[in-house]
PyMOL Python script that loads the backbone (N, CA, C, O; Angstrom):
from pymol import cmd

cmd.read_pdbstr("""\
ATOM      1  N   ASP A   1     -67.625  79.640  84.719  1.00  0.00           N
ATOM      2  CA  ASP A   1     -66.671  78.602  84.401  1.00  0.00           C
ATOM      3  C   ASP A   1     -66.324  78.628  82.920  1.00  0.00           C
ATOM      4  O   ASP A   1     -66.898  79.401  82.153  1.00  0.00           O
ATOM      5  N   GLY A   2     -65.398  77.795  82.531  1.00  0.00           N
ATOM      6  CA  GLY A   2     -64.917  77.807  81.153  1.00  0.00           C
ATOM      7  C   GLY A   2     -65.985  77.520  80.120  1.00  0.00           C
ATOM      8  O   GLY A   2     -65.986  78.112  79.041  1.00  0.00           O
ATOM      9  N   ALA A   3     -66.900  76.609  80.446  1.00  0.00           N
ATOM     10  CA  ALA A   3     -67.971  76.284  79.496  1.00  0.00           C
ATOM     11  C   ALA A   3     -68.869  77.492  79.254  1.00  0.00           C
ATOM     12  O   ALA A   3     -69.329  77.716  78.135  1.00  0.00           O
ATOM     13  N   GLN A   4     -69.115  78.266  80.304  1.00  0.00           N
ATOM     14  CA  GLN A   4     -69.928  79.477  80.145  1.00  0.00           C
ATOM     15  C   GLN A   4     -69.209  80.509  79.275  1.00  0.00           C
ATOM     16  O   GLN A   4     -69.839  81.185  78.463  1.00  0.00           O
ATOM     17  N   VAL A   5     -67.912  80.626  79.444  1.00  0.00           N
ATOM     18  CA  VAL A   5     -67.142  81.572  78.632  1.00  0.00           C
ATOM     19  C   VAL A   5     -67.198  81.164  77.164  1.00  0.00           C
ATOM     20  O   VAL A   5     -67.409  82.006  76.291  1.00  0.00           O
ATOM     21  N   ALA A   6     -67.011  79.881  76.893  1.00  0.00           N
ATOM     22  CA  ALA A   6     -67.074  79.390  75.514  1.00  0.00           C
ATOM     23  C   ALA A   6     -68.464  79.620  74.920  1.00  0.00           C
ATOM     24  O   ALA A   6     -68.587  80.032  73.766  1.00  0.00           O
ATOM     25  N   ALA A   7     -69.504  79.356  75.702  1.00  0.00           N
ATOM     26  CA  ALA A   7     -70.875  79.567  75.231  1.00  0.00           C
ATOM     27  C   ALA A   7     -71.133  81.049  74.972  1.00  0.00           C
ATOM     28  O   ALA A   7     -71.781  81.408  73.989  1.00  0.00           O
ATOM     29  N   ALA A   8     -70.631  81.897  75.845  1.00  0.00           N
ATOM     30  CA  ALA A   8     -70.803  83.339  75.671  1.00  0.00           C
ATOM     31  C   ALA A   8     -70.122  83.817  74.395  1.00  0.00           C
ATOM     32  O   ALA A   8     -70.674  84.632  73.656  1.00  0.00           O
ATOM     33  N   ARG A   9     -68.922  83.307  74.141  1.00  0.00           N
ATOM     34  CA  ARG A   9     -68.221  83.681  72.905  1.00  0.00           C
ATOM     35  C   ARG A   9     -69.029  83.282  71.685  1.00  0.00           C
ATOM     36  O   ARG A   9     -69.131  84.044  70.724  1.00  0.00           O
ATOM     37  N   ARG A  10     -69.610  82.074  71.725  1.00  0.00           N
ATOM     38  CA  ARG A  10     -70.418  81.612  70.591  1.00  0.00           C
ATOM     39  C   ARG A  10     -71.638  82.500  70.393  1.00  0.00           C
ATOM     40  O   ARG A  10     -71.990  82.824  69.259  1.00  0.00           O
ATOM     41  N   LEU A  11     -72.287  82.897  71.487  1.00  0.00           N
ATOM     42  CA  LEU A  11     -73.435  83.805  71.369  1.00  0.00           C
ATOM     43  C   LEU A  11     -73.040  85.124  70.715  1.00  0.00           C
ATOM     44  O   LEU A  11     -73.802  85.693  69.934  1.00  0.00           O
ATOM     45  N   LEU A  12     -71.857  85.597  71.036  1.00  0.00           N
ATOM     46  CA  LEU A  12     -71.380  86.871  70.505  1.00  0.00           C
ATOM     47  C   LEU A  12     -70.692  86.734  69.148  1.00  0.00           C
ATOM     48  O   LEU A  12     -70.390  87.734  68.497  1.00  0.00           O
ATOM     49  N   SER A  13     -70.450  85.507  68.729  1.00  0.00           N
ATOM     50  CA  SER A  13     -69.726  85.239  67.474  1.00  0.00           C
ATOM     51  C   SER A  13     -68.359  85.917  67.463  1.00  0.00           C
ATOM     52  O   SER A  13     -67.982  86.578  66.496  1.00  0.00           O
ATOM     53  N   ILE A  14     -67.623  85.736  68.568  1.00  0.00           N
ATOM     54  CA  ILE A  14     -66.271  86.283  68.638  1.00  0.00           C
ATOM     55  C   ILE A  14     -65.287  85.135  68.868  1.00  0.00           C
ATOM     56  O   ILE A  14     -65.652  84.081  69.387  1.00  0.00           O
ATOM     57  N   THR A  15     -64.052  85.358  68.477  1.00  0.00           N
ATOM     58  CA  THR A  15     -63.004  84.347  68.637  1.00  0.00           C
ATOM     59  C   THR A  15     -62.358  84.467  70.022  1.00  0.00           C
ATOM     60  O   THR A  15     -62.565  85.439  70.747  1.00  0.00           O
ATOM     61  N   GLN A  16     -61.576  83.453  70.356  1.00  0.00           N
ATOM     62  CA  GLN A  16     -60.797  83.531  71.590  1.00  0.00           C
ATOM     63  C   GLN A  16     -59.857  84.726  71.540  1.00  0.00           C
ATOM     64  O   GLN A  16     -59.670  85.416  72.542  1.00  0.00           O
ATOM     65  N   ARG A  17     -59.274  84.970  70.392  1.00  0.00           N
ATOM     66  CA  ARG A  17     -58.341  86.090  70.231  1.00  0.00           C
ATOM     67  C   ARG A  17     -59.057  87.433  70.468  1.00  0.00           C
ATOM     68  O   ARG A  17     -58.505  88.329  71.105  1.00  0.00           O
ATOM     69  N   GLU A  18     -60.281  87.563  69.953  1.00  0.00           N
ATOM     70  CA  GLU A  18     -61.038  88.806  70.137  1.00  0.00           C
ATOM     71  C   GLU A  18     -61.408  89.011  71.605  1.00  0.00           C
ATOM     72  O   GLU A  18     -61.312  90.125  72.120  1.00  0.00           O
ATOM     73  N   LEU A  19     -61.828  87.945  72.274  1.00  0.00           N
ATOM     74  CA  LEU A  19     -62.137  88.056  73.701  1.00  0.00           C
ATOM     75  C   LEU A  19     -60.883  88.384  74.496  1.00  0.00           C
ATOM     76  O   LEU A  19     -60.919  89.217  75.401  1.00  0.00           O
ATOM     77  N   ALA A  20     -59.790  87.742  74.165  1.00  0.00           N
ATOM     78  CA  ALA A  20     -58.525  88.007  74.853  1.00  0.00           C
ATOM     79  C   ALA A  20     -58.139  89.474  74.732  1.00  0.00           C
ATOM     80  O   ALA A  20     -57.740  90.095  75.717  1.00  0.00           O
ATOM     81  N   ALA A  21     -58.256  90.027  73.537  1.00  0.00           N
ATOM     82  CA  ALA A  21     -57.909  91.440  73.325  1.00  0.00           C
ATOM     83  C   ALA A  21     -58.812  92.342  74.161  1.00  0.00           C
ATOM     84  O   ALA A  21     -58.347  93.314  74.756  1.00  0.00           O
ATOM     85  N   ALA A  22     -60.095  92.020  74.206  1.00  0.00           N
ATOM     86  CA  ALA A  22     -61.045  92.838  74.969  1.00  0.00           C
ATOM     87  C   ALA A  22     -60.765  92.775  76.467  1.00  0.00           C
ATOM     88  O   ALA A  22     -61.005  93.740  77.192  1.00  0.00           O
ATOM     89  N   ALA A  23     -60.256  91.630  76.926  1.00  0.00           N
ATOM     90  CA  ALA A  23     -59.991  91.442  78.358  1.00  0.00           C
ATOM     91  C   ALA A  23     -58.553  91.781  78.744  1.00  0.00           C
ATOM     92  O   ALA A  23     -58.202  91.737  79.923  1.00  0.00           O
ATOM     93  N   GLY A  24     -57.721  92.117  77.760  1.00  0.00           N
ATOM     94  CA  GLY A  24     -56.326  92.420  78.049  1.00  0.00           C
ATOM     95  C   GLY A  24     -55.519  91.178  78.390  1.00  0.00           C
ATOM     96  O   GLY A  24     -54.588  91.235  79.195  1.00  0.00           O
ATOM     97  N   LEU A  25     -55.878  90.058  77.777  1.00  0.00           N
ATOM     98  CA  LEU A  25     -55.222  88.784  78.045  1.00  0.00           C
ATOM     99  C   LEU A  25     -54.716  88.192  76.738  1.00  0.00           C
ATOM    100  O   LEU A  25     -54.821  88.819  75.684  1.00  0.00           O
ATOM    101  N   THR A  26     -54.167  86.987  76.810  1.00  0.00           N
ATOM    102  CA  THR A  26     -53.711  86.307  75.604  1.00  0.00           C
ATOM    103  C   THR A  26     -54.748  85.262  75.183  1.00  0.00           C
ATOM    104  O   THR A  26     -55.584  84.837  75.980  1.00  0.00           O
ATOM    105  N   GLN A  27     -54.671  84.866  73.925  1.00  0.00           N
ATOM    106  CA  GLN A  27     -55.562  83.819  73.415  1.00  0.00           C
ATOM    107  C   GLN A  27     -55.301  82.514  74.148  1.00  0.00           C
ATOM    108  O   GLN A  27     -56.231  81.748  74.398  1.00  0.00           O
ATOM    109  N   VAL A  28     -54.055  82.253  74.491  1.00  0.00           N
ATOM    110  CA  VAL A  28     -53.695  81.035  75.226  1.00  0.00           C
ATOM    111  C   VAL A  28     -54.404  80.999  76.586  1.00  0.00           C
ATOM    112  O   VAL A  28     -54.869  79.944  77.018  1.00  0.00           O
ATOM    113  N   THR A  29     -54.484  82.138  77.249  1.00  0.00           N
ATOM    114  CA  THR A  29     -55.168  82.212  78.547  1.00  0.00           C
ATOM    115  C   THR A  29     -56.648  81.894  78.389  1.00  0.00           C
ATOM    116  O   THR A  29     -57.211  81.157  79.198  1.00  0.00           O
ATOM    117  N   ILE A  30     -57.288  82.442  77.353  1.00  0.00           N
ATOM    118  CA  ILE A  30     -58.704  82.167  77.122  1.00  0.00           C
ATOM    119  C   ILE A  30     -58.908  80.685  76.834  1.00  0.00           C
ATOM    120  O   ILE A  30     -59.837  80.076  77.363  1.00  0.00           O
ATOM    121  N   ALA A  31     -58.061  80.107  76.013  1.00  0.00           N
ATOM    122  CA  ALA A  31     -58.162  78.675  75.697  1.00  0.00           C
ATOM    123  C   ALA A  31     -58.015  77.836  76.967  1.00  0.00           C
ATOM    124  O   ALA A  31     -58.763  76.881  77.174  1.00  0.00           O
ATOM    125  N   LYS A  32     -57.056  78.191  77.809  1.00  0.00           N
ATOM    126  CA  LYS A  32     -56.835  77.469  79.067  1.00  0.00           C
ATOM    127  C   LYS A  32     -58.069  77.590  79.971  1.00  0.00           C
ATOM    128  O   LYS A  32     -58.500  76.611  80.581  1.00  0.00           O
ATOM    129  N   PHE A  33     -58.626  78.791  80.048  1.00  0.00           N
ATOM    130  CA  PHE A  33     -59.824  79.032  80.862  1.00  0.00           C
ATOM    131  C   PHE A  33     -60.968  78.145  80.378  1.00  0.00           C
ATOM    132  O   PHE A  33     -61.627  77.480  81.177  1.00  0.00           O
ATOM    133  N   GLU A  34     -61.200  78.139  79.067  1.00  0.00           N
ATOM    134  CA  GLU A  34     -62.327  77.402  78.504  1.00  0.00           C
ATOM    135  C   GLU A  34     -62.194  75.889  78.680  1.00  0.00           C
ATOM    136  O   GLU A  34     -63.196  75.174  78.662  1.00  0.00           O
ATOM    137  N   THR A  35     -60.977  75.405  78.848  1.00  0.00           N
ATOM    138  CA  THR A  35     -60.780  73.965  79.031  1.00  0.00           C
ATOM    139  C   THR A  35     -60.611  73.583  80.496  1.00  0.00           C
ATOM    140  O   THR A  35     -60.196  72.467  80.806  1.00  0.00           O
ATOM    141  N   GLY A  36     -60.933  74.507  81.394  1.00  0.00           N
ATOM    142  CA  GLY A  36     -60.959  74.185  82.817  1.00  0.00           C
ATOM    143  C   GLY A  36     -59.692  74.455  83.591  1.00  0.00           C
ATOM    144  O   GLY A  36     -59.548  74.004  84.728  1.00  0.00           O
ATOM    145  N   GLY A  37     -58.765  75.190  82.989  1.00  0.00           N
ATOM    146  CA  GLY A  37     -57.527  75.513  83.700  1.00  0.00           C
ATOM    147  C   GLY A  37     -57.776  76.450  84.867  1.00  0.00           C
ATOM    148  O   GLY A  37     -58.756  77.195  84.878  1.00  0.00           O
ATOM    149  N   ASN A  38     -56.895  76.410  85.840  1.00  0.00           N
ATOM    150  CA  ASN A  38     -56.990  77.313  86.990  1.00  0.00           C
ATOM    151  C   ASN A  38     -56.667  78.737  86.554  1.00  0.00           C
ATOM    152  O   ASN A  38     -55.675  78.977  85.866  1.00  0.00           O
ATOM    153  N   MET A  39     -57.501  79.663  86.956  1.00  0.00           N
ATOM    154  CA  MET A  39     -57.318  81.073  86.619  1.00  0.00           C
ATOM    155  C   MET A  39     -57.246  81.896  87.897  1.00  0.00           C
ATOM    156  O   MET A  39     -57.932  81.604  88.876  1.00  0.00           O
ATOM    157  N   ARG A  40     -56.419  82.911  87.876  1.00  0.00           N
ATOM    158  CA  ARG A  40     -56.382  83.849  88.998  1.00  0.00           C
ATOM    159  C   ARG A  40     -57.694  84.622  89.026  1.00  0.00           C
ATOM    160  O   ARG A  40     -58.299  84.852  87.978  1.00  0.00           O
ATOM    161  N   PRO A  41     -58.141  85.025  90.212  1.00  0.00           N
ATOM    162  CA  PRO A  41     -59.409  85.760  90.308  1.00  0.00           C
ATOM    163  C   PRO A  41     -59.449  87.004  89.421  1.00  0.00           C
ATOM    164  O   PRO A  41     -60.492  87.320  88.849  1.00  0.00           O
ATOM    165  N   GLU A  42     -58.326  87.711  89.301  1.00  0.00           N
ATOM    166  CA  GLU A  42     -58.326  88.924  88.469  1.00  0.00           C
ATOM    167  C   GLU A  42     -58.479  88.592  86.983  1.00  0.00           C
ATOM    168  O   GLU A  42     -59.015  89.397  86.221  1.00  0.00           O
ATOM    169  N   THR A  43     -58.014  87.420  86.573  1.00  0.00           N
ATOM    170  CA  THR A  43     -58.187  86.977  85.190  1.00  0.00           C
ATOM    171  C   THR A  43     -59.650  86.659  84.920  1.00  0.00           C
ATOM    172  O   THR A  43     -60.208  87.058  83.898  1.00  0.00           O
ATOM    173  N   VAL A  44     -60.264  85.934  85.852  1.00  0.00           N
ATOM    174  CA  VAL A  44     -61.692  85.605  85.731  1.00  0.00           C
ATOM    175  C   VAL A  44     -62.509  86.890  85.649  1.00  0.00           C
ATOM    176  O   VAL A  44     -63.421  86.999  84.830  1.00  0.00           O
ATOM    177  N   GLU A  45     -62.187  87.846  86.483  1.00  0.00           N
ATOM    178  CA  GLU A  45     -62.926  89.112  86.498  1.00  0.00           C
ATOM    179  C   GLU A  45     -62.750  89.883  85.197  1.00  0.00           C
ATOM    180  O   GLU A  45     -63.706  90.482  84.704  1.00  0.00           O
ATOM    181  N   ALA A  46     -61.557  89.880  84.637  1.00  0.00           N
ATOM    182  CA  ALA A  46     -61.315  90.578  83.370  1.00  0.00           C
ATOM    183  C   ALA A  46     -62.156  89.970  82.247  1.00  0.00           C
ATOM    184  O   ALA A  46     -62.727  90.697  81.434  1.00  0.00           O
ATOM    185  N   VAL A  47     -62.232  88.649  82.203  1.00  0.00           N
ATOM    186  CA  VAL A  47     -63.044  87.976  81.188  1.00  0.00           C
ATOM    187  C   VAL A  47     -64.512  88.286  81.415  1.00  0.00           C
ATOM    188  O   VAL A  47     -65.243  88.598  80.476  1.00  0.00           O
ATOM    189  N   ARG A  48     -64.938  88.197  82.667  1.00  0.00           N
ATOM    190  CA  ARG A  48     -66.340  88.475  82.995  1.00  0.00           C
ATOM    191  C   ARG A  48     -66.733  89.887  82.581  1.00  0.00           C
ATOM    192  O   ARG A  48     -67.781  90.088  81.968  1.00  0.00           O
ATOM    193  N   GLU A  49     -65.904  90.853  82.911  1.00  0.00           N
ATOM    194  CA  GLU A  49     -66.211  92.252  82.572  1.00  0.00           C
ATOM    195  C   GLU A  49     -66.260  92.455  81.060  1.00  0.00           C
ATOM    196  O   GLU A  49     -67.121  93.179  80.561  1.00  0.00           O
ATOM    197  N   ALA A  50     -65.348  91.828  80.334  1.00  0.00           N
ATOM    198  CA  ALA A  50     -65.342  91.962  78.873  1.00  0.00           C
ATOM    199  C   ALA A  50     -66.628  91.396  78.270  1.00  0.00           C
ATOM    200  O   ALA A  50     -67.175  91.965  77.326  1.00  0.00           O
ATOM    201  N   LEU A  51     -67.105  90.287  78.810  1.00  0.00           N
ATOM    202  CA  LEU A  51     -68.340  89.684  78.295  1.00  0.00           C
ATOM    203  C   LEU A  51     -69.573  90.484  78.706  1.00  0.00           C
ATOM    204  O   LEU A  51     -70.487  90.675  77.905  1.00  0.00           O
ATOM    205  N   LEU A  52     -69.598  90.951  79.949  1.00  0.00           N
ATOM    206  CA  LEU A  52     -70.724  91.772  80.408  1.00  0.00           C
ATOM    207  C   LEU A  52     -70.851  93.036  79.561  1.00  0.00           C
ATOM    208  O   LEU A  52     -71.959  93.452  79.223  1.00  0.00           O
ATOM    209  N   ALA A  53     -69.725  93.642  79.222  1.00  0.00           N
ATOM    210  CA  ALA A  53     -69.734  94.869  78.420  1.00  0.00           C
ATOM    211  C   ALA A  53     -70.336  94.643  77.035  1.00  0.00           C
ATOM    212  O   ALA A  53     -70.820  95.581  76.401  1.00  0.00           O
ATOM    213  N   ARG A  54     -70.302  93.404  76.574  1.00  0.00           N
ATOM    214  CA  ARG A  54     -70.850  93.074  75.254  1.00  0.00           C
ATOM    215  C   ARG A  54     -72.274  92.538  75.328  1.00  0.00           C
ATOM    216  O   ARG A  54     -72.835  92.110  74.320  1.00  0.00           O
ATOM    217  N   GLY A  55     -72.863  92.562  76.538  1.00  0.00           N
ATOM    218  CA  GLY A  55     -74.268  92.187  76.668  1.00  0.00           C
ATOM    219  C   GLY A  55     -74.537  90.786  77.174  1.00  0.00           C
ATOM    220  O   GLY A  55     -75.682  90.335  77.162  1.00  0.00           O
ATOM    221  N   ILE A  56     -73.508  90.093  77.616  1.00  0.00           N
ATOM    222  CA  ILE A  56     -73.711  88.744  78.143  1.00  0.00           C
ATOM    223  C   ILE A  56     -74.238  88.832  79.573  1.00  0.00           C
ATOM    224  O   ILE A  56     -73.782  89.653  80.369  1.00  0.00           O
ATOM    225  N   VAL A  57     -75.206  87.970  79.881  1.00  0.00           N
ATOM    226  CA  VAL A  57     -75.737  87.837  81.230  1.00  0.00           C
ATOM    227  C   VAL A  57     -75.430  86.414  81.684  1.00  0.00           C
ATOM    228  O   VAL A  57     -75.768  85.452  80.995  1.00  0.00           O
ATOM    229  N   PHE A  58     -74.795  86.283  82.836  1.00  0.00           N
ATOM    230  CA  PHE A  58     -74.510  84.964  83.390  1.00  0.00           C
ATOM    231  C   PHE A  58     -75.678  84.554  84.267  1.00  0.00           C
ATOM    232  O   PHE A  58     -76.090  85.302  85.153  1.00  0.00           O
ATOM    233  N   THR A  59     -76.213  83.361  84.019  1.00  0.00           N
ATOM    234  CA  THR A  59     -77.305  82.846  84.831  1.00  0.00           C
ATOM    235  C   THR A  59     -76.750  81.774  85.749  1.00  0.00           C
ATOM    236  O   THR A  59     -75.843  81.034  85.367  1.00  0.00           O
ATOM    237  N   ASN A  60     -77.278  81.688  86.934  1.00  0.00           N
ATOM    238  CA  ASN A  60     -76.784  80.730  87.910  1.00  0.00           C
ATOM    239  C   ASN A  60     -77.948  79.947  88.485  1.00  0.00           C
ATOM    240  O   ASN A  60     -79.011  79.871  87.869  1.00  0.00           O
ATOM    241  N   GLY A  61     -77.765  79.386  89.619  1.00  0.00           N
ATOM    242  CA  GLY A  61     -78.825  78.603  90.228  1.00  0.00           C
ATOM    243  C   GLY A  61     -78.751  77.153  89.792  1.00  0.00           C
ATOM    244  O   GLY A  61     -77.664  76.589  89.666  1.00  0.00           O
ATOM    245  N   ASN A  62     -79.914  76.546  89.560  1.00  0.00           N
ATOM    246  CA  ASN A  62     -79.966  75.125  89.212  1.00  0.00           C
ATOM    247  C   ASN A  62     -79.433  74.831  87.821  1.00  0.00           C
ATOM    248  O   ASN A  62     -78.996  73.712  87.551  1.00  0.00           O
ATOM    249  N   GLU A  63     -79.463  75.821  86.931  1.00  0.00           N
ATOM    250  CA  GLU A  63     -79.015  75.620  85.552  1.00  0.00           C
ATOM    251  C   GLU A  63     -78.104  76.763  85.125  1.00  0.00           C
ATOM    252  O   GLU A  63     -78.551  77.687  84.446  1.00  0.00           O
ATOM    253  N   PRO A  64     -76.830  76.714  85.516  1.00  0.00           N
ATOM    254  CA  PRO A  64     -75.903  77.784  85.118  1.00  0.00           C
ATOM    255  C   PRO A  64     -75.797  77.882  83.605  1.00  0.00           C
ATOM    256  O   PRO A  64     -75.810  76.871  82.903  1.00  0.00           O
ATOM    257  N   GLY A  65     -75.692  79.094  83.118  1.00  0.00           N
ATOM    258  CA  GLY A  65     -75.559  79.298  81.690  1.00  0.00           C
ATOM    259  C   GLY A  65     -75.320  80.763  81.376  1.00  0.00           C
ATOM    260  O   GLY A  65     -74.986  81.556  82.257  1.00  0.00           O
ATOM    261  N   VAL A  66     -75.494  81.110  80.112  1.00  0.00           N
ATOM    262  CA  VAL A  66     -75.335  82.486  79.664  1.00  0.00           C
ATOM    263  C   VAL A  66     -76.444  82.811  78.689  1.00  0.00           C
ATOM    264  O   VAL A  66     -77.005  81.927  78.041  1.00  0.00           O
ATOM    265  N   LYS A  67     -76.752  84.088  78.595  1.00  0.00           N
ATOM    266  CA  LYS A  67     -77.688  84.552  77.589  1.00  0.00           C
ATOM    267  C   LYS A  67     -77.265  85.946  77.165  1.00  0.00           C
ATOM    268  O   LYS A  67     -76.483  86.610  77.845  1.00  0.00           O
ATOM    269  N   LEU A  68     -77.792  86.373  76.039  1.00  0.00           N
ATOM    270  CA  LEU A  68     -77.476  87.695  75.516  1.00  0.00           C
ATOM    271  C   LEU A  68     -78.572  88.648  75.956  1.00  0.00           C
ATOM    272  O   LEU A  68     -79.754  88.412  75.710  1.00  0.00           O
ATOM    273  N   ARG A  69     -78.164  89.733  76.612  1.00  0.00           N
ATOM    274  CA  ARG A  69     -79.118  90.717  77.109  1.00  0.00           C
ATOM    275  C   ARG A  69     -79.809  91.397  75.940  1.00  0.00           C
ATOM    276  O   ARG A  69     -79.175  91.724  74.936  1.00  0.00           O
ATOM    277  N   LYS A  70     -81.098  91.605  76.074  1.00  0.00           N
ATOM    278  CA  LYS A  70     -81.835  92.330  75.046  1.00  0.00           C
ATOM    279  C   LYS A  70     -81.441  93.793  75.094  1.00  0.00           C
ATOM    280  O   LYS A  70     -81.356  94.390  76.167  1.00  0.00           O
ATOM    281  N   VAL A  71     -81.202  94.364  73.928  1.00  0.00           N
ATOM    282  CA  VAL A  71     -80.831  95.777  73.851  1.00  0.00           C
ATOM    283  C   VAL A  71     -82.097  96.613  73.926  1.00  0.00           C
ATOM    284  O   VAL A  71     -83.053  96.390  73.184  1.00  0.00           O
ATOM    285  N   GLN A  72     -82.088  97.574  74.831  1.00  0.00           N
ATOM    286  CA  GLN A  72     -83.217  98.485  74.959  1.00  0.00           C
ATOM    287  C   GLN A  72     -83.136  99.529  73.845  1.00  0.00           C
ATOM    288  O   GLN A  72     -82.036  99.882  73.420  1.00  0.00           O
ATOM    289  N   PRO A  73     -84.283 100.034  73.361  1.00  0.00           N
ATOM    290  CA  PRO A  73     -84.252 101.031  72.260  1.00  0.00           C
ATOM    291  C   PRO A  73     -83.368 102.232  72.550  1.00  0.00           C
ATOM    292  O   PRO A  73     -82.753 102.776  71.633  1.00  0.00           O
ATOM    293  N   ASP A  74     -83.291 102.662  73.820  1.00  0.00           N
ATOM    294  CA  ASP A  74     -82.463 103.827  74.141  1.00  0.00           C
ATOM    295  C   ASP A  74     -80.979 103.498  74.227  1.00  0.00           C
ATOM    296  O   ASP A  74     -80.160 104.398  74.408  1.00  0.00           O
ATOM    297  N   GLU A  75     -80.615 102.207  74.100  1.00  0.00           N
ATOM    298  CA  GLU A  75     -79.214 101.799  74.149  1.00  0.00           C
ATOM    299  C   GLU A  75     -78.593 101.678  72.777  1.00  0.00           C
ATOM    300  O   GLU A  75     -77.378 101.518  72.665  1.00  0.00           O
ATOM    301  N   GLU A  76     -79.396 101.749  71.732  1.00  0.00           N
ATOM    302  CA  GLU A  76     -78.869 101.550  70.366  1.00  0.00           C
ATOM    303  C   GLU A  76     -78.152 102.770  69.870  1.00  0.00           C
ATOM    304  O   GLU A  76     -77.649 102.777  68.747  1.00  0.00           O
TER     305      GLU A  76
END
""", "prot")
cmd.dss("prot")
cmd.show_as("cartoon", "prot")
cmd.util.cbc("prot")
cmd.orient("prot")
């Protein structure tokens, strides 16, 4: 959801504009997403993939959230 996207951006210290560029979207779309606007499934997937590629892990269950994946020594 939008709150998770905003939290993920904060963890990565990136702007809406930077996330938008990585996902092939506009900054306006990211802002709309983060404030709860309706998004097409392909838009949600583009944002998700852009965040996953940067090491974000989405957690679900009783306490949805995000965390930054630990980098393994062989990934550096």
